C-alpha positions as CSV (number, residue, x, y, z in Angstrom):
1,M,-0.1,18.3,8.4
2,K,1.5,19.3,4.9
3,N,-0.7,16.1,3.6
4,T,-4.2,15.6,3.6
5,K,-3.5,11.9,2.3
6,T,-1.1,11.2,5.0
7,T,-3.4,12.5,7.9
8,L,-6.4,11.2,7.4
9,A,-4.9,7.3,7.4
10,G,-3.6,9.4,10.8
11,I,-6.4,10.1,12.3
12,G,-8.2,6.6,10.9
13,A,-5.3,4.9,12.5
14,I,-6.3,6.8,15.9
15,L,-9.9,5.8,15.5
16,I,-9.7,2.1,14.8
17,A,-7.0,1.4,17.3
18,V,-9.5,3.6,20.0
19,G,-12.5,1.5,18.8
20,G,-11.0,-1.7,19.5
21,A,-10.0,-1.3,23.2
22,L,-13.3,0.2,23.7
23,R,-15.3,-2.8,22.5
24,A,-12.7,-4.1,23.9
25,A,-14.1,-3.3,27.2
26,F,-17.7,-2.4,26.9
27,D,-18.4,-5.8,25.2
28,A,-21.0,-8.3,27.2
29,D,-17.7,-11.1,27.1
30,P,-16.1,-10.9,30.7
31,S,-13.0,-12.5,29.0
32,T,-12.2,-9.9,26.3
33,N,-9.2,-8.2,27.6
34,I,-7.7,-4.6,25.9
35,D,-4.4,-4.9,24.8
36,I,-2.9,-2.1,25.9
37,A,0.7,-2.9,23.8
38,S,-1.4,-2.6,20.7
39,T,-2.8,0.3,21.2
40,I,-0.9,2.4,22.0
41,A,1.8,1.3,19.3
42,A,-1.2,2.6,17.1
43,V,-1.7,5.6,18.7
44,T,1.6,6.5,18.7
45,A,2.0,5.7,14.8
46,G,-1.6,7.6,14.4
47,I,0.4,10.4,15.6
48,G,3.5,9.8,13.7
49,L,1.4,10.1,10.1
50,I,0.0,12.9,11.1
51,M,2.8,15.0,12.5
52,A,4.5,13.4,9.3
53,K,6.5,15.6,7.0
54,D,6.4,14.4,2.9
55,A,4.2,16.6,1.3
56,D,7.7,18.4,1.6
57,K,9.4,18.4,-1.8
58,T,11.6,20.8,-2.4
59,A,14.7,20.0,-4.4
60,T,17.4,22.6,-4.2
61,I,19.5,22.2,-6.8
62,D,23.5,23.3,-6.9
63,P,24.2,25.0,-10.1
64,K,27.7,24.0,-10.0
65,A,27.4,20.9,-10.6
């Protein structure tokens, strides 16, 4: 959790995926099914965004170059 923006995007992706699955599960329409594959993919993407290390931008400069 190095970058706040990336972490918030990951949390948002997870919340939207879980919210969509819960909405599909608890709506009044019995023909609505939860799309497990897209829910798992979105949660996995959210976890990847949370674990991203994009804020570590330290450059090493070789003085002999």
